[in-house]
N, C-alpha and C positions, 0 to 999 in steps of 0.2 A: 600860936592859935590855941585857945583853951579847949578843955574837954567839952564844954557846952557848945562851942562853935563847931567842933568836929561832929558832935551828935546831931546838931541842926543840919549840917551839910549832908550827913549820912541819910537823915530822914528825907531831905529834899531829893537826893539821888534815888532813893527807894521809891518815892512817890512818882518821880518821872519815869522810872523803869516800869513800875506797875501800870501806869496809865498809857504809856507809849509803846510798849512791846507789842509786836504784831501777833504773837502766839497766845491763844487762850490759856488762862491759868485760873485755878480755883484753890482756895485754902479750905480745908475741912478740919473739924475738930475730931477728937478721938472716937466720937460716936458716928462719924461719917456724915455730919451735917455741914452745910455751907457756913463758913465764917466770913469769907470775902471772895469776890470774883472780879477780875479785871475787865476793862471795857471790851477787849477782844473776845472774852468769854460771853459777854452779853450779846455781841454781834453774831457770834457763832450760833447761839440758840434763839436769838430774836426777842429777848426779854430785856427790860431795864434792870438795873442793879437791884433796886429795892424789891421788885417782884421775884427775881431769881434767888435772893437771899431768903425769902419766905418759903421757897420750894425746897423739898428734900431732894437729894440726888435720885431717889427712886422715882420722883415725879417726872424727871426728865430723862430717865433711862428705860429702854425697852424692857418689858416685864420678863422676857426670857433671858436677858443678859445681866439683870441686877444681882442675882445670887453670886455670880463670879466676883463682882465688885465688893459685895458685902463680906465675902469670905476673905478676900485679900486685905481689906481694911482691918478685919479682926486679927489676921496674922501679923500685920504691922504693929498693932496695938500690943499684942502679946510678945513683940520683939522677936518673932520667929523669922521675919525678913525685914530688911531695911528699905527695900523698894520693890516695885513690881511693874510689869507692863502687860497690857491686855487690850484686845480689840473689843469694842462694844458699840451698840447702836444707841444713839441719843434721839430724843423727841424734841423737835423745834416748836416754837410757839404757834406756827401755822399748821402743825400736824404732820409735817414732813419728817422723814427719818434720815439721819446721816450716820455714817460709820466713822468712828474715830479710833485712833491709837492713843491710849492713855498711859503716860509714864508718871508714876506716883512715888514719892519718897517721904520718909519720916523726918520731921524737924524736931530736934531735941532742945530742951531748955538748957540754961547754963549749968545746971547740976547733972545734966545727962539724961534726965527723964523725958519720955515721949511727950510732946506738946501739941504738935499739929501735923497735918499731912498736906503736902503740896502736890497738886496734879497738873500736868501739862497735857494739852489736848492737840492732836494733829488730825485734821480732817482728811480721811483717806477714801472718801466716798467715790470720787472720780476714778481713783486707781482700782478700787474694787469693781466698779461697774465696767471698767475697761477689761479687767481680767475675766469677769463673767462673760462679757461679750465675746472675747477671744475664745474662751472655752466652749461656748455654745456654737461659735462658728466652726471650731475644730470638730466638735462632735457631730454636727449636722451637715458637714460639707459633703457634696455629692461625689467627691473623689476620695480615694484613700490618702490619709495623712498620718505621718508618724514623726515623733521626735526621738532622736537617738543621741546617745553620748558619743564622744569622739572615738571610742573604741568599738562603736557599732552596735551597742546594746540599746534595745528599745526602751524608752522611758515613758512614752505615751502613744496611744493609737486610737484612731476614731472608729466609728461604727462601720463605715464603708470599707476600711482596710480589713477589719475583722471578717467582713463578709467575703472579701476577695480571697483571703488565705484560709478561711475555715476555722480560725482559732478565736477564742474569747479574749477580751482585752487583758484579763489577768494572766492568761497563758502567754501572750505576746510580750508583756512588760518584763524586762529582765533578760529576754532571749536575744541572742545575736542575730542581726538581720541576715547575715550570710547563711544561717542555719536553714533559711527558707528558700535559698537559691541553689539551683543545680550547679554541680561542681564546675562546669565549663565557664560559668559566669561569675564565679566567686572572686577570681584573681583581679579583674578590673575594678570590682567594688572595693576590695581590700586596698588596692593601689590608690583609689580615689580618696578613701578615708585617711590614708597616710598623708596625702596632700592637704586634706582638711586640717589634720593635726599640725602640720608644718605651717599652715596659714598661707600657702602659696596658691591655693585655689579657693574661690568663693562659691562657685556653682558649677553644676554639670548635669547633663541629661544622658541616660543610659537606657537601652532596651535590654531587659533582663528576663531570663526564663526562671519562673518561680515554681515552687512545689506547694500545691495545696495540701491541707492536712489529710485529705483522702488519698494523696499520693499522685494525683494527676498534674501534669505540667501546664502552665499557661504563661503567656508573654505579657509583660507590662512595660509601659514607659515610665521610668522613674526620673523625676526632677528633684535633685538634691541641692540644698543650699546651706552654706555655713553661716551660723549666727555667732557674732562676736560679743564678748562681755564688755563691761564698762572700761576695762583696761585695754580694749581693742584686741585681746587675745582670743583665739578660737574657744568657743564655749560648748556648743552643741550643733547638731545638724537637723534640719527639717526636711522631710521628704514628701513629695506628692506622687501618687501612684495611680495610673490609669491603665485598664486592660487594652490590649492592642487587637486589631483585626476589624473586619467589616461587621457592623452590627454587633460590636464586641460583647455587650451584656447578654444578648440573646444567645450568641455562640458560646459564651462562657457558661451560661446555665445549662445549655444542652450538653456541652462537653462534660460538665461536672456530673450530670446525671448518668451519662453513659459510662464515665469512668468509675463513678460510685458503684454501678452495677458490676463492673468488671473487677473491682477490688474488694468487694464485700460478699460474704456468704449470703446467698439469696434466701435461705430458710431462717437464719437467726439475725441477720443484719449486722453482725460483727465483722471485723476484718477477715479477709481470706489469707492464704499463705503468701501470695505475692505482696500484698500490702504489709503484712507482718515483716517480711524480709526487708522491705524498703525502710520501714520504721527502725528495724534492728540496725541497718547500716547507718541511718541518721544518728541514732543514739550512740553507737560504738565509736563513731567518728569524733565525738566530743571528748573522748578520753585521749591522753591523760590530762588535758587542759582542765576539764570539768572534774570536780571532786565527786566522790561517791562511788557507787557500784551499779552495774546493770544487772537486774534480776530477771530470770526467765522461769516462769512457773508452768509446768505441764500438768494439765488436769485430765484425768481419765474417769469417765462416768462408770461406776461399778454396776455390773449386772445389766448393762444396757441391752445386750443381745437377748437376754432372757425376757426383758420387758417387751422388746420388739416382737419376739416370738409369741408371747402370751397375749398381749393387748393389741398388737397390730402396729403398722407403720404410722398411723395417725397419732396414736398415743406416743410413739417414739419421737415423732416430730415435736409434739408438745413438750416432752421431756427436754429435748435439745433447746427449744426456745426458752423454756423456763430456766434452764441452767445458764444460758447466755444472759438473761436478765439478772440473775443472782450475781454473776461475775461482774457485770457492769455496775451493780450496786455496791460491790465490795472494793472496787478500785477507784483511783482518782481520775479526773477527766483527762489528764495528760497521759495516762497509761493506755496501753493497747491491749484489747481483748480480741483474739482471733480463733476461728475454728479451723483446725488443721487436719482433721480426719473425721471419720464417721461419728465417734463419740469422744473425740479429744479436742481440748481447747488449750491455748497458750495465752498467758498474761505476761506482757513485757513492761517493766517499770524501772525507771532510774530512781534510785533511793540513796539516802545519805550513807548507809552502812549496812552490814549484815543483819544487825538487830532490826532495822526497819524492814528488811526483806523478810525476816521471820514473822514480823507482825503482819505483813501483807499476806503471807501464806496462812497464818492463823485466821485472818478475816475470811479469806476465800474458803478455807476448810470448814469454818463454822457456818457460812452461808449455805454451803452445799450439803452439809451433813446433819443439820439440826432440825430442819423442817422438810416435809414432803416436797420433792422437786416440782411435782405437778399436783398441787392441792385440790384442784377441781376434779381430778381423777382419783385422788386418794392414793397416789403412787409415790413411794419413797425410793429415790435413786441416789445413793451416796456417791462420793467421789474420792479418789486418791490424788493427792497433790504433791508432785515432785518439784524440786527447785534446784537451780544452779545459778551462780552469779559470777561476774568478772568485772574488772576495771581495765583490762588490757585491750587496746584498740586492734590488736592482731588476732583476737579470739574469733574464729569462724562461727557463724550461726549454727551450723550442724553440730559442732563440738559442744556448744552450750546446751543445745537441745538434747543430745545424747546423754549428757551428764544429768540433766533434769529427768530424763526417761529412766535412767538407772536408779536415781533417788526415788522416783515414783514407785517403781516396782519393788524396791526394798521396803518402802512403807506399806505397800499393799500386802507383801508377804508377812510383815510383822503383824498386821491387822488380822490376817488369816490365822496365824499361829495363836494369837490371843483368843480368837473366836473358838 
């Protein structure tokens, strides 16, 4: 067979492939304009070949997505990349919008110079709509739903679950589910997750005593199911959570309010000593598995007694309320601010290291010492901030508090000497 025969046969095979392949394909020049499109591409967009070749890619691409495509073409032309993949929206002839995955590659001439770009299109509209429907169903479900990894860490949580436990979604994601369970119920949950990992159990229902962020207990019915991957191996766990009891939602709200009152300082609204100690026990139990340190800051309002004596208890209450607001503004949402005495507050925070603990103390010190604590009254009440930290699960709360107290008085004495 001669060269001409082989060339003719190759051309025929290419023509057959181009016209019969089911996947949409477009050839672009180095300016990103259509050179050719196959019949599948015409069917995808609802245009005939002649019309589609007259249109620029920008004419059939959603205006918010075209910049991405244009940038990628430029990178290919400059030989910065050989290929790229991107999701973008295309506009069909009837005005409808579809979402496609585009895989584009550079075609070189015989001398190695860039010549054309070939793009293959995969319609993923149905998959995207299915994922969107699933996410909306998850978010708006009337019961609590969470996805967790096989080691029990939350990877997704819906609005109702956040309402049940008192945490925001970003606080739940990454947290171990057993951190929200009272100790007596942790063991069966851990045992169930071990069965999930081994693949010997696909579903189970448990009644669990949970701990709300405010500290109060409440019972839920947890229905947990194992989801397997394409290889049929355990991949993750989905859980559905419903509060238990007669008229559960009403009772839950009533109990939450009563418990909130019992665990918070009525004047400032921050945690009281009982809730602080409960939070301390939760945080200290995470060591040494969890990295980082647990920092405890003891805040003493300087000259508070004199302010009370001079301006009265109403002014003193305003000072305490203002100090609590400043402290809440200085810490992260996951940190705990508590009032533990007449003019003493505690901040409890899990941080990465000692340097972050010092940064936290600096923020607290600056918030309480740079502006009048009660600007409406024109009263300035500074504060002394002591700190201690640990990463040992055996450190008692009282020991850490005493260490912070000693540090606080040492700093107070140094300030007095400088004055």
